[in-house]
C-alpha positions in Angstrom: -2.3 -17.3 8.4 -1.5 -17.7 4.7 -4.3 -15.2 4.0 -2.2 -12.5 5.9 0.8 -13.2 3.6 -1.5 -12.9 0.6 -3.0 -9.6 1.8 0.5 -8.3 2.6 1.7 -9.0 -0.9 -1.4 -7.5 -2.4 -1.0 -4.4 -0.3 2.7 -4.2 -1.4 1.8 -4.4 -5.1 -0.9 -1.7 -4.6 1.6 0.5 -2.8 4.0 0.2 -5.7 1.2 1.3 -8.0 0.7 4.2 -5.6 4.3 5.3 -6.2 3.9 4.9 -10.0 0.6 7.0 -9.7 2.6 9.7 -7.8 5.2 9.7 -10.6 2.3 10.0 -13.2 1.0 13.0 -11.3 4.4 14.8 -11.6 5.4 13.7 -15.1 3.8 12.3 -18.2 5.8 9.2 -18.9 3.1 6.9 -20.3 1.1 7.8 -23.4 -1.3 4.8 -23.2 -4.2 6.3 -21.2 -5.9 2.9 -20.5 -2.9 1.4 -18.8 -2.3 4.7 -17.0 -5.9 4.7 -15.7 -5.7 1.2 -14.3 -2.4 2.0 -12.5 -3.9 5.2 -11.1 -7.1 3.4 -9.9 -5.0 0.7 -8.2 -2.6 3.3 -6.8 -5.0 5.8 -5.5 -8.0 3.7 -4.5 -6.9 0.2 -3.7 -3.7 1.1 -1.9 -5.5 3.6 0.3 -8.2 1.1 1.1 -6.1 -2.1 1.5 -2.9 -0.9 3.2 -4.5 0.6 6.4 -6.5 -2.6 6.9 -3.4 -4.8 6.5 -1.4 -2.7 9.0 -4.3 -2.8 11.4 -4.3 -6.6 11.1 -0.6 -6.6 11.7 -1.2 -4.8 15.0 -4.0 -7.2 16.0 -2.0 -10.3 15.2 1.0 -8.8 17.0 -1.0 -8.2 20.2 -2.9 -11.6 20.0 -0.4 -14.1 18.5 3.1 -13.0 17.8 4.2 -16.4 16.5 1.6 -16.3 13.7 3.1 -13.1 12.4 6.3 -14.9 11.6 4.8 -16.2 8.3 5.1 -12.7 6.8 8.6 -11.5 6.1 9.8 -8.6 8.2 10.8 -6.5 5.2 7.2 -6.8 3.8 5.7 -5.6 7.1 8.2 -2.7 7.4 7.6 -1.6 3.8 3.8 -1.7 4.2 4.0 0.4 7.4 6.3 2.9 5.6 4.0 3.1 2.7 1.1 3.8 5.1 3.0 6.8 6.6 3.9 8.0 3.1 0.2 7.8 2.1 -1.0 9.6 5.1 1.6 12.4 4.6 0.7 12.6 0.9 -3.0 12.7 1.6 -2.6 15.4 4.2 -0.5 17.5 1.9 -2.9 17.0 -1.0 -5.9 18.2 1.1 -4.1 21.3 2.4 -3.6 22.8 -1.0 
């Protein structure tokens, strides 16, 4: 189950990039467009692709083997789930406009 810990950390890093991408959408803090483009790609594409998969795997492992989920820290699981709800709300609001 070390792979689940790796995926959880990867999803968390992508979710942090999602937050930074959201800040870039509101303000213009960074003048280097290459770095800004990488952060936006990781934030908008990878976090939306990886985070739902990781949360779905959490649910599967929780239903099948709860003891195996103990390798992932609880704060990391909670943060990834919160970021998933934040992404869903943001994507819904973005599509309404």
